[in-house]
VMD Tcl script that builds the backbone (N, CA, C; Angstrom):
set m [mol new atoms 294]
animate dup $m
set s [atomselect $m all]
$s set {name element resname resid chain x y z} {
  {N N MET 1 A -15.252 -38.493 7.099}
  {CA C MET 1 A -14.439 -38.925 8.205}
  {C C MET 1 A -14.751 -40.377 8.556}
  {N N ALA 2 A -16.024 -40.709 8.567}
  {CA C ALA 2 A -16.405 -42.074 8.924}
  {C C ALA 2 A -15.802 -43.086 7.949}
  {N N ASP 3 A -15.742 -42.734 6.657}
  {CA C ASP 3 A -15.138 -43.644 5.682}
  {C C ASP 3 A -13.665 -43.883 5.989}
  {N N LEU 4 A -12.959 -42.840 6.410}
  {CA C LEU 4 A -11.547 -43.003 6.761}
  {C C LEU 4 A -11.397 -43.913 7.973}
  {N N ALA 5 A -12.266 -43.731 8.950}
  {CA C ALA 5 A -12.216 -44.571 10.144}
  {C C ALA 5 A -12.617 -46.013 9.828}
  {N N ASN 6 A -13.671 -46.178 9.053}
  {CA C ASN 6 A -14.151 -47.520 8.720}
  {C C ASN 6 A -13.143 -48.316 7.909}
  {N N ASN 7 A -12.221 -47.625 7.241}
  {CA C ASN 7 A -11.211 -48.295 6.429}
  {C C ASN 7 A -9.829 -48.291 7.074}
  {N N GLY 8 A -9.763 -47.976 8.360}
  {CA C GLY 8 A -8.539 -48.109 9.123}
  {C C GLY 8 A -7.494 -47.017 8.940}
  {N N LEU 9 A -7.838 -45.915 8.290}
  {CA C LEU 9 A -6.865 -44.838 8.113}
  {C C LEU 9 A -6.753 -43.952 9.351}
  {N N ILE 10 A -7.819 -43.883 10.130}
  {CA C ILE 10 A -7.826 -43.178 11.409}
  {C C ILE 10 A -8.681 -43.993 12.366}
  {N N ALA 11 A -8.497 -43.745 13.652}
  {CA C ALA 11 A -9.244 -44.504 14.661}
  {C C ALA 11 A -9.907 -43.539 15.633}
  {N N PRO 12 A -11.044 -43.941 16.200}
  {CA C PRO 12 A -11.649 -43.112 17.237}
  {C C PRO 12 A -10.609 -42.802 18.310}
  {N N GLY 13 A -10.619 -41.573 18.770}
  {CA C GLY 13 A -9.629 -41.134 19.749}
  {C C GLY 13 A -8.411 -40.467 19.122}
  {N N SER 14 A -8.285 -40.563 17.793}
  {CA C SER 14 A -7.163 -39.908 17.110}
  {C C SER 14 A -7.247 -38.407 17.328}
  {N N MET 15 A -6.080 -37.801 17.583}
  {CA C MET 15 A -6.015 -36.359 17.793}
  {C C MET 15 A -5.435 -35.692 16.557}
  {N N PHE 16 A -6.032 -34.568 16.180}
  {CA C PHE 16 A -5.577 -33.788 15.036}
  {C C PHE 16 A -5.239 -32.382 15.517}
  {N N HIS 17 A -4.260 -31.773 14.859}
  {CA C HIS 17 A -3.730 -30.477 15.270}
  {C C HIS 17 A -3.995 -29.439 14.194}
  {N N ALA 18 A -4.365 -28.237 14.621}
  {CA C ALA 18 A -4.610 -27.150 13.680}
  {C C ALA 18 A -3.313 -26.779 12.967}
  {N N ARG 19 A -3.377 -26.625 11.651}
  {CA C ARG 19 A -2.195 -26.282 10.861}
  {C C ARG 19 A -1.744 -24.828 11.041}
  {N N PRO 20 A -2.650 -23.841 10.990}
  {CA C PRO 20 A -2.193 -22.452 11.076}
  {C C PRO 20 A -1.440 -22.183 12.380}
  {N N GLN 21 A -0.324 -21.512 12.263}
  {CA C GLN 21 A 0.526 -21.246 13.427}
  {C C GLN 21 A -0.248 -20.572 14.563}
  {N N ARG 22 A -1.128 -19.639 14.229}
  {CA C ARG 22 A -1.853 -18.907 15.289}
  {C C ARG 22 A -2.848 -19.798 16.040}
  {N N HIS 23 A -3.149 -20.963 15.499}
  {CA C HIS 23 A -4.074 -21.894 16.152}
  {C C HIS 23 A -3.394 -23.227 16.484}
  {N N ARG 24 A -2.077 -23.272 16.404}
  {CA C ARG 24 A -1.331 -24.529 16.520}
  {C C ARG 24 A -1.649 -25.303 17.796}
  {N N GLU 25 A -1.997 -24.616 18.868}
  {CA C GLU 25 A -2.255 -25.316 20.135}
  {C C GLU 25 A -3.635 -25.976 20.165}
  {N N LYS 26 A -4.476 -25.708 19.186}
  {CA C LYS 26 A -5.832 -26.260 19.159}
  {C C LYS 26 A -5.840 -27.663 18.565}
  {N N THR 27 A -6.679 -28.502 19.140}
  {CA C THR 27 A -6.779 -29.890 18.678}
  {C C THR 27 A -8.229 -30.289 18.473}
  {N N ALA 28 A -8.393 -31.350 17.721}
  {CA C ALA 28 A -9.693 -31.991 17.522}
  {C C ALA 28 A -9.485 -33.484 17.747}
  {N N VAL 29 A -10.491 -34.131 18.276}
  {CA C VAL 29 A -10.420 -35.567 18.547}
  {C C VAL 29 A -11.548 -36.257 17.789}
  {N N LEU 30 A -11.207 -37.367 17.150}
  {CA C LEU 30 A -12.212 -38.133 16.411}
  {C C LEU 30 A -13.046 -38.959 17.378}
  {N N GLY 31 A -14.358 -38.752 17.326}
  {CA C GLY 31 A -15.275 -39.496 18.178}
  {C C GLY 31 A -15.604 -40.863 17.609}
  {N N GLU 32 A -16.239 -41.671 18.413}
  {CA C GLU 32 A -16.652 -43.015 17.994}
  {C C GLU 32 A -17.588 -42.979 16.788}
  {N N ASP 33 A -18.331 -41.890 16.652}
  {CA C ASP 33 A -19.301 -41.772 15.572}
  {C C ASP 33 A -18.717 -41.145 14.302}
  {N N GLY 34 A -17.397 -40.886 14.279}
  {CA C GLY 34 A -16.760 -40.325 13.094}
  {C C GLY 34 A -16.783 -38.812 13.024}
  {N N ARG 35 A -17.282 -38.159 14.065}
  {CA C ARG 35 A -17.296 -36.697 14.085}
  {C C ARG 35 A -16.094 -36.182 14.865}
  {N N LEU 36 A -15.669 -34.957 14.552}
  {CA C LEU 36 A -14.558 -34.324 15.257}
  {C C LEU 36 A -15.084 -33.490 16.416}
  {N N SER 37 A -14.386 -33.568 17.537}
  {CA C SER 37 A -14.740 -32.790 18.715}
  {C C SER 37 A -13.663 -31.744 18.967}
  {N N VAL 38 A -14.090 -30.488 19.095}
  {CA C VAL 38 A -13.209 -29.385 19.476}
  {C C VAL 38 A -13.796 -28.797 20.749}
  {N N ASN 39 A -13.039 -28.887 21.834}
  {CA C ASN 39 A -13.516 -28.377 23.136}
  {C C ASN 39 A -14.874 -28.958 23.516}
  {N N GLY 40 A -15.090 -30.232 23.201}
  {CA C GLY 40 A -16.320 -30.907 23.572}
  {C C GLY 40 A -17.500 -30.673 22.648}
  {N N VAL 41 A -17.310 -29.873 21.612}
  {CA C VAL 41 A -18.371 -29.612 20.639}
  {C C VAL 41 A -18.089 -30.444 19.393}
  {N N PHE 42 A -19.050 -31.289 19.023}
  {CA C PHE 42 A -18.865 -32.186 17.885}
  {C C PHE 42 A -19.282 -31.534 16.578}
  {N N SER 43 A -18.516 -31.810 15.532}
  {CA C SER 43 A -18.780 -31.294 14.195}
  {C C SER 43 A -18.855 -32.450 13.215}
  {N N ASP 44 A -19.786 -32.344 12.288}
  {CA C ASP 44 A -19.948 -33.394 11.288}
  {C C ASP 44 A -18.886 -33.340 10.193}
  {N N TYR 45 A -18.263 -32.178 10.017}
  {CA C TYR 45 A -17.307 -31.995 8.924}
  {C C TYR 45 A -16.026 -31.349 9.436}
  {N N PRO 46 A -14.892 -31.658 8.813}
  {CA C PRO 46 A -13.623 -31.038 9.221}
  {C C PRO 46 A -13.674 -29.506 9.148}
  {N N SER 47 A -14.364 -28.955 8.161}
  {CA C SER 47 A -14.437 -27.494 8.043}
  {C C SER 47 A -15.231 -26.881 9.192}
  {N N SER 48 A -16.249 -27.564 9.669}
  {CA C SER 48 A -17.019 -27.076 10.822}
  {C C SER 48 A -16.145 -27.059 12.073}
  {N N ALA 49 A -15.350 -28.097 12.235}
  {CA C ALA 49 A -14.429 -28.149 13.378}
  {C C ALA 49 A -13.388 -27.044 13.268}
  {N N ALA 50 A -12.921 -26.761 12.059}
  {CA C ALA 50 A -11.954 -25.678 11.859}
  {C C ALA 50 A -12.586 -24.330 12.203}
  {N N ARG 51 A -13.829 -24.118 11.809}
  {CA C ARG 51 A -14.524 -22.864 12.143}
  {C C ARG 51 A -14.675 -22.696 13.655}
  {N N ALA 52 A -14.826 -23.801 14.374}
  {CA C ALA 52 A -14.917 -23.729 15.829}
  {C C ALA 52 A -13.615 -23.189 16.428}
  {N N VAL 53 A -12.511 -23.458 15.771}
  {CA C VAL 53 A -11.206 -22.977 16.226}
  {C C VAL 53 A -10.980 -21.523 15.827}
  {N N THR 54 A -11.372 -21.161 14.617}
  {CA C THR 54 A -11.069 -19.827 14.090}
  {C C THR 54 A -12.100 -18.770 14.484}
  {N N GLY 55 A -13.122 -19.179 15.177}
  {CA C GLY 55 A -14.145 -18.218 15.570}
  {C C GLY 55 A -15.134 -17.910 14.465}
  {N N GLY 56 A -15.322 -18.857 13.569}
  {CA C GLY 56 A -16.316 -18.698 12.521}
  {C C GLY 56 A -15.752 -18.397 11.153}
  {N N LEU 57 A -14.444 -18.160 11.054}
  {CA C LEU 57 A -13.846 -17.934 9.737}
  {C C LEU 57 A -13.835 -19.223 8.944}
  {N N SER 58 A -14.176 -19.124 7.687}
  {CA C SER 58 A -14.216 -20.300 6.823}
  {C C SER 58 A -12.802 -20.816 6.561}
  {N N GLU 59 A -12.608 -22.105 6.716}
  {CA C GLU 59 A -11.322 -22.759 6.488}
  {C C GLU 59 A -11.562 -24.054 5.722}
  {N N PRO 60 A -10.627 -24.435 4.867}
  {CA C PRO 60 A -10.725 -25.746 4.217}
  {C C PRO 60 A -10.348 -26.827 5.235}
  {N N GLY 61 A -11.333 -27.450 5.810}
  {CA C GLY 61 A -11.121 -28.372 6.921}
  {C C GLY 61 A -10.202 -29.539 6.640}
  {N N TRP 62 A -10.280 -30.106 5.428}
  {CA C TRP 62 A -9.413 -31.245 5.125}
  {C C TRP 62 A -7.954 -30.820 5.149}
  {N N TRP 63 A -7.623 -29.595 4.794}
  {CA C TRP 63 A -6.271 -29.054 4.823}
  {C C TRP 63 A -5.894 -28.609 6.235}
  {N N PHE 64 A -6.838 -28.057 6.971}
  {CA C PHE 64 A -6.615 -27.416 8.267}
  {C C PHE 64 A -6.049 -28.363 9.325}
  {N N TRP 65 A -6.514 -29.609 9.332}
  {CA C TRP 65 A -6.159 -30.546 10.397}
  {C C TRP 65 A -4.997 -31.451 10.013}
  {N N LEU 66 A -3.961 -31.459 10.879}
  {CA C LEU 66 A -2.781 -32.294 10.687}
  {C C LEU 66 A -2.815 -33.478 11.639}
  {N N THR 67 A -2.160 -34.574 11.236}
  {CA C THR 67 A -2.142 -35.779 12.066}
  {C C THR 67 A -1.094 -35.726 13.168}
  {N N ALA 68 A -0.151 -34.783 13.112}
  {CA C ALA 68 A 0.868 -34.620 14.145}
  {C C ALA 68 A 1.125 -33.136 14.352}
  {N N LEU 69 A 1.515 -32.758 15.564}
  {CA C LEU 69 A 1.664 -31.350 15.918}
  {C C LEU 69 A 2.564 -30.593 14.945}
  {N N ASN 70 A 3.719 -31.092 14.651}
  {CA C ASN 70 A 4.634 -30.409 13.735}
  {C C ASN 70 A 4.773 -31.172 12.427}
  {N N GLY 71 A 3.750 -31.883 12.066}
  {CA C GLY 71 A 3.789 -32.688 10.853}
  {C C GLY 71 A 3.272 -31.950 9.640}
  {N N THR 72 A 3.249 -32.670 8.536}
  {CA C THR 72 A 2.737 -32.112 7.285}
  {C C THR 72 A 1.603 -32.968 6.721}
  {N N ARG 73 A 1.331 -34.107 7.332}
  {CA C ARG 73 A 0.287 -35.005 6.850}
  {C C ARG 73 A -1.066 -34.517 7.353}
  {N N SER 74 A -1.942 -34.198 6.438}
  {CA C SER 74 A -3.243 -33.634 6.791}
  {C C SER 74 A -4.364 -34.639 6.557}
  {N N LEU 75 A -5.558 -34.257 6.978}
  {CA C LEU 75 A -6.731 -35.069 6.666}
  {C C LEU 75 A -6.911 -35.171 5.160}
  {N N SER 76 A -6.528 -34.130 4.438}
  {CA C SER 76 A -6.605 -34.160 2.980}
  {C C SER 76 A -5.732 -35.282 2.413}
  {N N THR 77 A -4.547 -35.456 2.976}
  {CA C THR 77 A -3.645 -36.534 2.549}
  {C C THR 77 A -4.284 -37.891 2.822}
  {N N LEU 78 A -4.845 -38.058 4.007}
  {CA C LEU 78 A -5.507 -39.326 4.349}
  {C C LEU 78 A -6.692 -39.592 3.434}
  {N N ARG 79 A -7.450 -38.544 3.163}
  {CA C ARG 79 A -8.607 -38.689 2.275}
  {C C ARG 79 A -8.158 -39.119 0.883}
  {N N GLN 80 A -7.068 -38.517 0.398}
  {CA C GLN 80 A -6.560 -38.882 -0.921}
  {C C GLN 80 A -6.089 -40.329 -0.948}
  {N N GLU 81 A -5.442 -40.795 0.126}
  {CA C GLU 81 A -5.028 -42.199 0.218}
  {C C GLU 81 A -6.244 -43.113 0.121}
  {N N TYR 82 A -7.326 -42.730 0.795}
  {CA C TYR 82 A -8.557 -43.496 0.738}
  {C C TYR 82 A -9.112 -43.516 -0.683}
  {N N LEU 83 A -9.209 -42.341 -1.295}
  {CA C LEU 83 A -9.761 -42.247 -2.644}
  {C C LEU 83 A -8.899 -42.967 -3.675}
  {N N ASP 84 A -7.594 -42.982 -3.471}
  {CA C ASP 84 A -6.698 -43.662 -4.406}
  {C C ASP 84 A -6.957 -45.166 -4.465}
  {N N GLY 85 A -7.661 -45.676 -3.467}
  {CA C GLY 85 A -8.004 -47.091 -3.453}
  {C C GLY 85 A -9.127 -47.458 -4.406}
  {N N PHE 86 A -9.718 -46.468 -5.060}
  {CA C PHE 86 A -10.809 -46.696 -5.994}
  {C C PHE 86 A -10.363 -46.299 -7.394}
  {N N ASP 87 A -10.593 -47.163 -8.361}
  {CA C ASP 87 A -10.234 -46.847 -9.740}
  {C C ASP 87 A -11.027 -45.667 -10.273}
  {N N ASP 88 A -12.269 -45.527 -9.841}
  {CA C ASP 88 A -13.125 -44.461 -10.348}
  {C C ASP 88 A -13.350 -43.376 -9.294}
  {N N ALA 89 A -12.352 -43.138 -8.430}
  {CA C ALA 89 A -12.496 -42.199 -7.314}
  {C C ALA 89 A -12.974 -40.813 -7.734}
  {N N PRO 90 A -12.395 -40.165 -8.743}
  {CA C PRO 90 A -12.875 -38.810 -9.076}
  {C C PRO 90 A -14.350 -38.786 -9.461}
  {N N GLU 91 A -14.803 -39.801 -10.169}
  {CA C GLU 91 A -16.198 -39.826 -10.577}
  {C C GLU 91 A -17.121 -40.160 -9.398}
  {N N ARG 92 A -16.682 -41.055 -8.529}
  {CA C ARG 92 A -17.521 -41.485 -7.414}
  {C C ARG 92 A -17.627 -40.433 -6.325}
  {N N PHE 93 A -16.537 -39.734 -6.067}
  {CA C PHE 93 A -16.495 -38.856 -4.896}
  {C C PHE 93 A -16.312 -37.393 -5.236}
  {N N GLY 94 A -16.231 -37.046 -6.481}
  {CA C GLY 94 A -16.020 -35.655 -6.865}
  {C C GLY 94 A -14.537 -35.330 -6.934}
  {N N ALA 95 A -14.182 -34.430 -7.789}
  {CA C ALA 95 A -12.778 -34.100 -8.009}
  {C C ALA 95 A -12.234 -33.183 -6.932}
  {N N ASP 96 A -13.073 -32.463 -6.191}
  {CA C ASP 96 A -12.629 -31.522 -5.183}
  {C C ASP 96 A -12.108 -32.267 -3.971}
  {N N THR 97 A -10.867 -32.012 -3.550}
  {CA C THR 97 A -10.283 -32.681 -2.393}
  {C C THR 97 A -10.055 -31.718 -1.239}
  {N N ASN 98 A -10.728 -30.577 -1.234}
  {CA C ASN 98 A -10.557 -29.632 -0.126}
  {C C ASN 98 A -11.411 -30.002 1.030}
}
mol reanalyze $m
mol bondsrecalc $m
mol representation Tube
mol addrep $m
């Protein structure tokens, strides 16, 4: 998350919306330190923030969070945009984009 913020793809204070319909009203906010806050509880990873919403169920956090309430652009999309800026992105950051 911090890499996305440091490269201007997201900014502190950005709000993200849960993708699953049953959690659609839940949001996360990006803190100054690059962590996501859900109901005032900070998480180091998008998946941890997603678990805070689902009550502990494992979720792919990069997919779970959308940039707009009824949008389709996810943190995964932003992460891929960031990685696409590197010629050797798969080798440097791993092939898994979840």
